[in-house]
C-alpha positions, -999 to 999 in steps of 0.1 A, spaced: 877 -302 -278 851 -281 -259 878 -258 -245 888 -250 -281 852 -242 -290 848 -220 -260 880 -202 -268 870 -196 -304 837 -181 -292 855 -157 -268 878 -146 -297 848 -141 -319 832 -119 -293 864 -100 -288 867 -94 -325 831 -83 -327 836 -58 -299 868 -45 -314 851 -41 -348 822 -22 -333 846 1 -315 866 8 -346 834 14 -365 822 40 -340 856 58 -339 858 61 -377 822 67 -385 819 93 -413 789 111 -397 779 123 -363 757 100 -342 725 121 -348 731 121 -385 737 84 -385 705 78 -365 685 100 -389 699 81 -419 690 48 -403 655 60 -394 649 72 -430 661 39 -444 639 20 -420 609 40 -431 618 34 -468 621 -3 -460 587 -3 -442 570 15 -472 586 -10 -496 573 -40 -476 538 -24 -474 538 -19 -511 550 -54 -519 524 -68 -495 496 -48 -511 507 -60 -546 509 -96 -533 474 -93 -518 460 -79 -551 477 -107 -571 464 -134 -548 429 -119 -550 432 -120 -588 442 -157 -587 413 -164 -563 389 -147 -587 403 -167 -617 401 -199 -597 365 -192 -588 357 -185 -624 373 -218 -635 355 -238 -608 321 -222 -618 328 -229 -654 336 -266 -646 305 -269 -625 284 -255 -653 299 -279 -678 295 -309 -654 259 -299 -648 252 -296 -685 268 -330 -691 249 -346 -663 216 -332 -676 224 -343 -712 233 -378 -699 201 -380 -678 180 -369 -707 197 -394 -730 191 -422 -705 154 -412 -701 150 -412 -739 168 -445 -743 147 -462 -716 114 -449 -729 122 -461 -764 132 -496 -755 102 -504 -733 84 -533 -751 47 -528 -757 23 -555 -744 -2 -572 -765 17 -574 -798 
């Protein structure tokens, strides 16, 4: 079975080489034109990636700001609820204290 796998790989490499050779022979442009086109497309791809990365960074920053606002709002609500509960407890305990001497 391993001989068959090795033979298949050799045929794959031979086909890859033959395809590359045919591609070079029948290329529609000269090598310098092809290289320039590849370079231009690579620069376009680089600019696209930079743009998308900047947009993603801005979007993530917006999400962080929104998250921070929500957390601060929740903290304020919790703090207000805590203070209201504390005040209610203090009022309840001072009202229920029995007076001596009655």
